[in-house]
N, C-alpha and C positions, 0 to 999 in steps of 0.2 A: 417677261424677259426683254421685250423691246424697250419698255420704259427704263429698265436697268441699264441697257446698253447706251441709251441716249444720255442718261445722267452721267454714266462713266466717261463718255466721250466729251461731254461738256466740261466735266471736272478736269479732264486732262488738258483741255485747251486753257482753262482758267489758270491751272497750275503751271502752264508753260511747257507742257509736254506735247502739244498738238503740232501738226505739220507746219504751222506758220510761226512757231516760236524759234528763238535763237538762243542757244546756250552760251554762257560766258566761258571764255577760255580760262585755263588754270591761272589763278592769281589776278584775273582781270577785275577792275573796279566797275560796279554797276553804273550805267550811263546816267541815271538820275542822281548819282552821288558827285558828278562832275560839277565844278564851280567855274563858270565862265568868267572871263576877265575882260572888261571893256577896253578896247584899244589894242588887244593882243589876239592875234589870229593863230599863232603857232602852238600855244600852250593853254592848258586848263589846269586847275588845281583839284586835288582830292582832299578828303577830310584829314585833319591832323591826327597824329599818333603821339602819345606823350609818355614820358617816364620822369617822375619827380618834377623838377623845374624845367625840363627839356621837352620841347615839342618840335616835330618836323612835319612840314606840310608838303606832300608829294607834288611835284610838277610833272605833268604828263604831256607828251607831244600829241598834236592832233594830225600830224602828217603821216602819210603812209611810208613804209620803209622804202628806201631807194637802193636797189641792188647794185648800182654803180658807185655808191658812196664809199669813200676811203674808210677802211676798217683799221682802227687803231687798237693797240694793246695797252692795258693799264700796267703800272709797275707791279701790282699784286699778281697779275697773270704772268708777267715776264719772270718774276721771281719763282713762281710755282713751276714754270717750265724750263728754268735755267737758261733763259734767253737774255739775261742782263748781267753785266760785270761792272761794278763800281769800285774805283780805286783812287788813291791819292795820285795827284798829277805826277807821272813818272819822271824821276830825276830832278824835279823842281817843285816839291810840295808847297802848296799855297793854301792859306786859310780859306779863301773865298772861291776856290775852283776845285772840282773833282772831275776825273775822267770817267765817262760812261760809254760802255760798248754795248750796242744792241745786236745780240746774236740771233734774234728771232726773225720771222718772216714778214712782220708788219711794223709800221712806225710805232715807236714807244713814246707814251705821254708821261712825263714826270710832272707832278703837281707841286706848286709852291707850298711849302710847309710840311712836306713829307719828311719823316725822321729817318736819317741814315746813321747807323751806329757802327763804330769800329775805327779803323785807321789810326791817325794820330790824335783825333778828337771827334766827338759826335757832331754831325752837321744836319742842316735842313736844306731842302731845295729852295733856291732864292726866288725863282719865278717859273711859271709853266714853261716847259721846254720839250720839244719834239725831237727825238733821235731817230733818224731814218734807219731802215733795216740794213744790217751789215756795216753800219758806220760807227765810228768812235768820235765823240765830241767832248769838249770841255763845258761843264755845266756850272753856272754860278750857284754858290751855296753860302750858308752862314754857319758859323760855329755856335753850338748851343752847349758847350762844355768849356767854360772859361778856365784856363790854367793848364790843362794837359796838352802836351805836344810830344807824345811818344806812343809806341805801340808795337807789338810783335808782328802785326800784319798790316799791310797797306790796304786791305780789302774792307768793303762796307756791306752791311746787310740792311735791307729795309725792314723797319720794325712793324710794318703793317698798320701804321697810324699816322695821322697828322698831329702836329703840335697844337696847343690851345690857340684861340683866336688872336690874342694880342701879340703873341710871339710870331705867328704867321704873318700878321699885318705889318709888323715892324720889318720883316724881311721883304715884303712886297713893296712897301712904300718908304722905308727908312734906311738904316745903315747898321753896321755891325755892332756899334756901341749900344744902339737902341735894342737890338736883339738880346744882347747880354743883360741889359737892364730888365727887360720883360721876363727873361728866364729866371732871374733872381727874384723878381716880384711873384711869379707863379709858384716857385718853390717855397717861398715864405708862406703864401696863402694856403698851400697844400700841406703845410707842416712837414716838409721834407727833412731828411736827416741834415742837421747843421753842418756846414763846411763842405758839402758835396755840391759841385758847381754845375753838373750836367742836368739838363731838363729831365732826364730819366729819373732823377731823385724825386721830383714832384709827381711824375706819372706813376711811379711805383709806390706812392704813399697809400696807406690802407683805404682812406676814403675815396681816392680817385680810382684805385683798382676795383673797389666794390661797385662804384657807379658804372664803370665800363663793363664789368662782368655781368651785372644784373640788367643793364639797360640795352645792350647791343642787340640781343635776339628780339626783344620787344619792339624796338624801333625798326629794325630790319624787316620784321614781319609786315609792317605797314607800307613797305616800299617795294613789294614784289610784283606789282602789276607790270606787265611786259612793255608798257608804254612809258614808264617813268624815266625821265631824262635828267631829273634833278630834284632839289628839295630846298625849301625855305626853313632856316634854322631860327628857332625862337627860344629865348631864355626868360623865365618869369613872365611869359605871355607877350614879351616884346620881340618884334622882328629884329634879328641881329644880322643875318647874312643870307645869301643864296648861292647855290652851286648849280650850274647848268652844263650839260654835256651835249655833244653833237649826236649821240645815239644812245638808245637804252642799254645796249651791250656795254658800252664804255662806262656808263654810269654804274651798272651792276658790278663791273669789275673793280670800281673805285669806292663803292658804297661803304663797306665796312671800315675802311681806313678813315673816311670822312666822319662817320658816326662815332668812332672811338675818340677822335680829336674833339668832337663837340661834347661828348659826355665828360671827357676829362676837363674841358673848359668850364662847363656848367657846374661840375662837382665842387669847385671852390668859390662859386658865385654867392652862395649863401642866401639865395632868394626863396620866395614862396612858390608853391605850385599854382599856376594860373593858366587858364586856357588862352590861346592866342586869339587875337581879333582878326577874323578872316578878311574884313574890309581893309585893314592895314596891310595884310599880306597881298591882297589884290592890287592895292595902290603901289606897293613896293615892286611887285613883278612888272607892272606896266611901266613904271618909271625906269627900271633897270633895262628893260628890253628896248625902250624907245629913246633913251638918253643919247645925246650926241657923243661921238667917239673922237679920240685923237691918238696919235702915236704914243704908246705907253712910256717911251723914254722921256717924254716931257713932264709926266706926273708920277712916274713909277719910282721905285726905290733905287738904291745904289746899283743893284744887279742890272736893272733895266737901263740905267744911264751908262754903265761901263760898256755894255755891248748892245747897241741898238738892234732890235729884233723886228724885222719887217713884217712878221706875222702876229705881232702883239699890239693890241689896242688898249687904250686906257679910258676910264670914265671918271669924271669929277664934276658932278652936276646934280643940283636939286637934292642935296643931302645923301647922295649915293657916290661911293668910290668903288671902282672895280677895274678888273683887267680881263681881257679875252685873248685867247690864242686861237688863230684861224688856220685853216688848211692851206690857204694861199696868202700871198702878200696882202696885208691888212688894207681894207678899204673903209675908211672912216665915214664915207658918205653913204654906204649901204644901209638900207632902212630896216632890214629884218635879219634875224639870226641865220636863216638859210642863205640869204644873199651874202652875208659876211663869211659863210662857210665855217660857222662856229665849231670848234673842237671842244673847248672848255672855257667857262667863264666863272669868275668869283666876284660877288658884289656885296659890299658892306653898307649897312645902314648907319649913317653918320648923324642922323637927326637927334 
């Protein structure tokens, strides 16, 4: 009997059930699965998860939660709780501006590329914008429905997804004509119904809908660790872009909209399934985090130039183009995301 008890106790310790063991929290990634990145102290990577030609590599924070940190609300959460109202500019409708009212208790983060449907024509958010609680602001937007300028309602609904990458980037760094050109290109590649000018035509095509419906749950399942604050997006094995958020909660609230846009983007790429190169992902993360910053109005798109935003930083360095929105007036000299008080950043691989 004594021998049996000894063997049982030893087996329990080996199996991780002894008093010295530590159980993983629900959805937590095993420590030995973490991928350290040289020159980066605030983040690590986890193993990629893939669907067809799309791979996402989770980016996890290494910092402990700060109870004093500002808590933002995503557009998804605000819509769910009826905390947001988006309408045409009252009395003076304009293609490139919409009025957004935050009825909720926390600052609302709108992300560049989020698709707003309704009003006189479908629009996308032009740049990351924070709307303080209880306030109403004019938000820069771009039309993604060339031709229509009518509607029975002045209100807009968020379609719970971002637009494909090239349409989003043309808004962040280009101008209205470029956005229309990218919408037309995407619709053609998606075999959308001819003669329909809205980006929704391409997004509603059979192939795109299938990719989004099949791929969303699979990719989301690989991003449920409670420390995930972002992801690196890869198509055909190549690093395409990265999204980073100031907190796991804000990322979780925005996750599905980002993934839908990525799946819709890759659905028309026509590439082959290929595993991403983790060394390339590590280099990309390090360059994005450590690149020099400037005021985004100097290298951003039309929306950034029309209204200089003191909380917006831009990156154009070493093959990376990006924008970051910060919780305080932007400090381009700050050396880390925490010092910059990062709320959200988008970074594109231009190599």
